[in-house]
FIKOL-666780 format. One record per atom (N, C-alpha, C): atom name; x, y, z; residue number from 1. Coordinates in nm, 3 decimals. Atoms other than C-alpha are relative to their C-alpha. Layout:
<pts>
PT  atom     east    north       up   nr
PT    CA        X        Y        Z  NUM
...
</pts>
This chain:
<pts>
PT  atom     east    north       up   nr
PT     N   -0.082   -0.129    0.035    1
PT    CA   -8.491   -1.012    5.347    1
PT     C    0.146   -0.042    0.036    1
PT     N   -0.157    0.041   -0.016    2
PT    CA   -8.079   -1.073    5.316    2
PT     C    0.008    0.039    0.174    2
PT     N   -0.039   -0.068   -0.126    3
PT    CA   -7.923   -1.043    5.652    3
PT     C    0.157    0.011   -0.006    3
PT     N   -0.141   -0.039    0.020    4
PT    CA   -7.587   -0.846    5.662    4
PT     C    0.055    0.009    0.117    4
PT     N   -0.060   -0.004   -0.098    5
PT    CA   -7.329   -0.872    5.891    5
PT     C    0.136    0.035   -0.006    5
PT     N   -0.065   -0.086   -0.016    6
PT    CA   -7.144   -0.601    5.988    6
PT     C    0.168   -0.007    0.070    6
PT     N   -0.063    0.058   -0.108    7
PT    CA   -6.777   -0.638    6.101    7
PT     C    0.063    0.123    0.104    7
PT     N   -0.034   -0.095   -0.085    8
PT    CA   -6.662   -0.487    6.402    8
PT     C    0.030    0.152    0.017    8
PT     N   -0.022   -0.125    0.011    9
PT    CA   -6.488   -0.188    6.338    9
PT     C   -0.088    0.127   -0.037    9
PT     N    0.058   -0.077    0.030   10
PT    CA   -6.789   -0.051    6.165   10
PT     C   -0.099   -0.012    0.070   10
PT     N    0.133    0.010   -0.105   11
PT    CA   -7.062   -0.161    6.454   11
PT     C   -0.012    0.160    0.047   11
PT     N    0.042   -0.146   -0.031   12
PT    CA   -7.001    0.189    6.559   12
PT     C   -0.093    0.085   -0.060   12
PT     N    0.097   -0.062    0.101   13
PT    CA   -7.178    0.331    6.292   13
PT     C   -0.157   -0.082    0.007   13
PT     N    0.152    0.060   -0.036   14
PT    CA   -7.480    0.058    6.365   14
PT     C   -0.064    0.007    0.107   14
PT     N    0.025    0.030   -0.132   15
PT    CA   -7.536    0.133    6.723   15
PT     C    0.035   -0.119    0.095   15
PT     N   -0.089    0.102   -0.058   16
PT    CA   -7.317   -0.151    6.796   16
PT     C   -0.076   -0.142   -0.056   16
PT     N    0.053    0.096    0.080   17
PT    CA   -7.547   -0.375    6.560   17
PT     C    0.123   -0.124   -0.050   17
PT     N   -0.079    0.077    0.051   18
PT    CA   -7.342   -0.698    6.442   18
PT     C   -0.064   -0.073   -0.154   18
PT     N    0.082    0.059    0.111   19
PT    CA   -7.604   -0.809    6.177   19
PT     C   -0.160    0.084    0.005   19
PT     N    0.119   -0.109    0.051   20
PT    CA   -7.903   -0.615    6.010   20
PT     C   -0.043   -0.079   -0.079   20
PT     N    0.086    0.055    0.142   21
PT    CA   -8.179   -0.718    5.766   21
PT     C   -0.038    0.094   -0.066   21
PT     N   -0.027   -0.090    0.104   22
PT    CA   -8.111   -0.530    5.452   22
PT     C   -0.091   -0.040   -0.105   22
PT     N    0.022    0.007    0.133   23
PT    CA   -8.324   -0.501    5.144   23
PT     C    0.066    0.000   -0.090   23
PT     N   -0.093    0.013    0.124   24
PT    CA   -8.149   -0.544    4.834   24
PT     C   -0.027   -0.129   -0.070   24
PT     N   -0.023    0.138    0.055   25
PT    CA   -8.128   -0.763    4.548   25
PT     C    0.167   -0.004   -0.066   25
PT     N   -0.120    0.014    0.028   26
PT    CA   -7.751   -0.640    4.476   26
PT     C    0.099    0.027    0.126   26
PT     N   -0.103   -0.057   -0.113   27
PT    CA   -7.451   -0.577    4.717   27
PT     C   -0.025    0.134   -0.008   27
PT     N    0.057   -0.173    0.006   28
PT    CA   -7.492   -0.201    4.567   28
PT     C   -0.112    0.021    0.120   28
PT     N    0.099   -0.067   -0.053   29
PT    CA   -7.830   -0.172    4.658   29
PT     C   -0.037   -0.047    0.128   29
PT     N   -0.007   -0.003   -0.122   30
PT    CA   -7.798   -0.322    5.009   30
PT     C    0.114    0.101    0.064   30
PT     N   -0.082   -0.072    0.002   31
PT    CA   -7.478   -0.088    5.051   31
PT     C   -0.120    0.169    0.056   31
PT     N    0.024   -0.188    0.031   32
PT    CA   -7.707    0.220    4.937   32
PT     C   -0.121   -0.012    0.129   32
PT     N    0.104    0.026   -0.127   33
PT    CA   -8.009    0.093    5.186   33
PT     C    0.080   -0.014    0.135   33
PT     N   -0.050   -0.038   -0.132   34
PT    CA   -7.781    0.052    5.460   34
PT     C    0.040    0.112    0.066   34
PT     N   -0.001   -0.125    0.018   35
PT    CA   -7.658    0.390    5.403   35
PT     C   -0.087    0.133    0.072   35
PT     N    0.104   -0.079   -0.062   36
PT    CA   -7.996    0.549    5.459   36
PT     C   -0.038   -0.039    0.117   36
PT     N    0.033    0.003   -0.190   37
PT    CA   -8.062    0.396    5.817   37
PT     C    0.088   -0.005    0.053   37
PT     N   -0.128    0.007   -0.094   38
PT    CA   -7.687    0.374    5.900   38
PT     C    0.079    0.126   -0.064   38
PT     N   -0.121   -0.070    0.078   39
PT    CA   -7.518    0.701    5.732   39
PT     C    0.144   -0.046    0.040   39
PT     N   -0.123   -0.005   -0.050   40
PT    CA   -7.151    0.697    5.696   40
PT     C    0.046   -0.136   -0.052   40
PT     N   -0.074    0.145   -0.020   41
PT    CA   -7.150    0.327    5.609   41
PT     C    0.038   -0.064   -0.173   41
PT     N   -0.051    0.052    0.140   42
PT    CA   -7.132    0.342    5.240   42
PT     C    0.132    0.084   -0.036   42
PT     N   -0.097   -0.068   -0.009   43
PT    CA   -6.829    0.582    5.287   43
PT     C    0.124   -0.094    0.041   43
PT     N   -0.122    0.076   -0.030   44
PT    CA   -6.639    0.307    5.464   44
PT     C   -0.020   -0.092   -0.072   44
PT     N   -0.036    0.158    0.077   45
PT    CA   -6.702   -0.003    5.219   45
PT     C    0.029    0.064   -0.130   45
PT     N   -0.011   -0.029    0.152   46
PT    CA   -6.700    0.179    4.890   46
PT     C    0.093    0.098   -0.040   46
PT     N   -0.101   -0.079    0.045   47
PT    CA   -6.406    0.402    4.739   47
PT     C   -0.097    0.029   -0.185   47
PT     N    0.081   -0.035    0.120   48
PT    CA   -6.633    0.575    4.412   48
PT     C   -0.132   -0.095    0.002   48
PT     N    0.103    0.098   -0.007   49
PT    CA   -6.843    0.274    4.298   49
PT     C    0.047   -0.162    0.010   49
PT     N   -0.054    0.175    0.000   50
PT    CA   -6.641   -0.021    4.381   50
PT     C    0.028   -0.014    0.164   50
PT     N   -0.009    0.050   -0.174   51
PT    CA   -6.573   -0.202    4.751   51
PT     C    0.144    0.098    0.007   51
PT     N   -0.110   -0.058   -0.007   52
PT    CA   -6.275   -0.026    4.907   52
PT     C    0.150   -0.114    0.001   52
PT     N   -0.085    0.100    0.025   53
PT    CA   -5.956   -0.216    4.849   53
PT     C    0.032   -0.090    0.093   53
PT     N    0.025    0.056   -0.077   54
PT    CA   -5.951   -0.351    5.177   54
PT     C   -0.105   -0.078    0.075   54
PT     N    0.140    0.082   -0.007   55
PT    CA   -6.302   -0.485    5.162   55
PT     C   -0.028   -0.105   -0.096   55
PT     N    0.053    0.097    0.089   56
PT    CA   -6.445   -0.779    5.042   56
PT     C   -0.123   -0.033    0.043   56
PT     N    0.130    0.036   -0.022   57
PT    CA   -6.798   -0.934    5.039   57
PT     C   -0.003   -0.125   -0.036   57
PT     N    0.025    0.158    0.045   58
PT    CA   -6.904   -1.282    5.072   58
PT     C   -0.156    0.022    0.001   58
PT     N    0.137    0.042    0.038   59
PT    CA   -7.236   -1.401    4.987   59
PT     C   -0.007   -0.140    0.001   59
PT     N    0.016    0.137   -0.044   60
PT    CA   -7.376   -1.687    5.127   60
PT     C    0.125   -0.143   -0.011   60
PT     N   -0.100    0.068   -0.063   61
PT    CA   -7.055   -1.818    5.230   61
PT     C    0.136    0.001   -0.084   61
PT     N   -0.096    0.047    0.111   62
PT    CA   -6.865   -1.757    4.915   62
PT     C    0.065    0.134   -0.064   62
PT     N   -0.034   -0.105    0.065   63
PT    CA   -6.620   -1.448    4.841   63
PT     C   -0.045    0.032   -0.121   63
PT     N    0.073   -0.042    0.155   64
PT    CA   -6.780   -1.257    4.542   64
PT     C    0.142    0.040   -0.081   64
PT     N   -0.104   -0.054    0.128   65
PT    CA   -6.524   -1.182    4.229   65
PT     C   -0.095    0.115   -0.059   65
PT     N    0.088   -0.088    0.063   66
PT    CA   -6.826   -0.951    4.126   66
PT     C    0.000    0.122    0.093   66
PT     N   -0.001   -0.134   -0.089   67
PT    CA   -6.807   -0.715    4.435   67
PT     C   -0.170    0.065   -0.003   67
PT     N    0.127   -0.078   -0.065   68
PT    CA   -7.107   -0.446    4.458   68
PT     C   -0.105   -0.063   -0.122   68
PT     N    0.095    0.081    0.078   69
PT    CA   -7.280   -0.650    4.155   69
PT     C   -0.008   -0.114    0.007   69
PT     N    0.023    0.152   -0.036   70
PT    CA   -7.283   -0.972    4.316   70
PT     C   -0.179   -0.006    0.051   70
PT     N    0.157    0.021   -0.007   71
PT    CA   -7.684   -1.075    4.300   71
PT     C   -0.043   -0.066    0.179   71
PT     N    0.037    0.094   -0.135   72
PT    CA   -7.872   -1.167    4.667   72
PT     C   -0.128   -0.021   -0.019   72
PT     N    0.115    0.032    0.001   73
PT    CA   -8.136   -1.337    4.736   73
PT     C   -0.072    0.018    0.155   73
PT     N    0.057   -0.057   -0.137   74
PT    CA   -8.379   -1.244    5.034   74
PT     C    0.035   -0.099    0.084   74
PT     N   -0.051    0.097   -0.030   75
PT    CA   -8.240   -1.567    5.173   75
PT     C    0.131    0.013    0.065   75
PT     N   -0.187    0.014    0.024   76
PT    CA   -7.875   -1.446    5.156   76
PT     C    0.047    0.033    0.135   76
PT     N   -0.087   -0.049   -0.080   77
PT    CA   -7.634   -1.380    5.424   77
PT     C    0.102    0.067   -0.076   77
PT     N   -0.081   -0.095    0.085   78
PT    CA   -7.399   -1.119    5.331   78
PT     C    0.122    0.061    0.151   78
PT     N   -0.081    0.005   -0.088   79
PT    CA   -7.072   -1.060    5.511   79
PT     C    0.129    0.081   -0.078   79
PT     N   -0.101   -0.074    0.054   80
PT    CA   -6.859   -0.775    5.456   80
PT     C    0.138    0.002    0.081   80
PT     N   -0.089    0.039   -0.096   81
PT    CA   -6.499   -0.845    5.558   81
PT     C    0.139    0.052   -0.045   81
PT     N   -0.099   -0.056    0.002   82
PT    CA   -6.194   -0.686    5.629   82
PT     C    0.129   -0.062   -0.088   82
PT     N   -0.114    0.028    0.081   83
PT    CA   -5.862   -0.765    5.412   83
PT     C    0.136    0.002    0.107   83
PT     N   -0.136   -0.005   -0.109   84
PT    CA   -5.578   -0.865    5.671   84
PT     C    0.121   -0.049   -0.160   84
PT     N   -0.096   -0.005    0.068   85
PT    CA   -5.224   -0.809    5.485   85
PT     C    0.127    0.020    0.097   85
PT     N   -0.108   -0.021   -0.081   86
PT    CA   -4.865   -0.810    5.608   86
PT     C    0.122   -0.077   -0.032   86
PT     N   -0.107    0.103    0.086   87
PT    CA   -4.581   -0.990    5.553   87
PT     C    0.126   -0.034    0.171   87
</pts>
């Protein structure tokens, strides 16, 4: 089962857990399953059907250009990353 790493600002929704094993074949399925177990995560990660503008997802160490459509395997590591911006 893929291991999903939760960024610190969202760990309050997961009871303080920094990582979780979550079923899913795509990032979208993982988010749906996360939200079933930990309500509120979907709203913090998605805006409509896309990742929020300040959130990126990395699958197996690579930032995904496909976002929620990115495929994951049972052995994947999925990281949700908050984008840092400024000047």
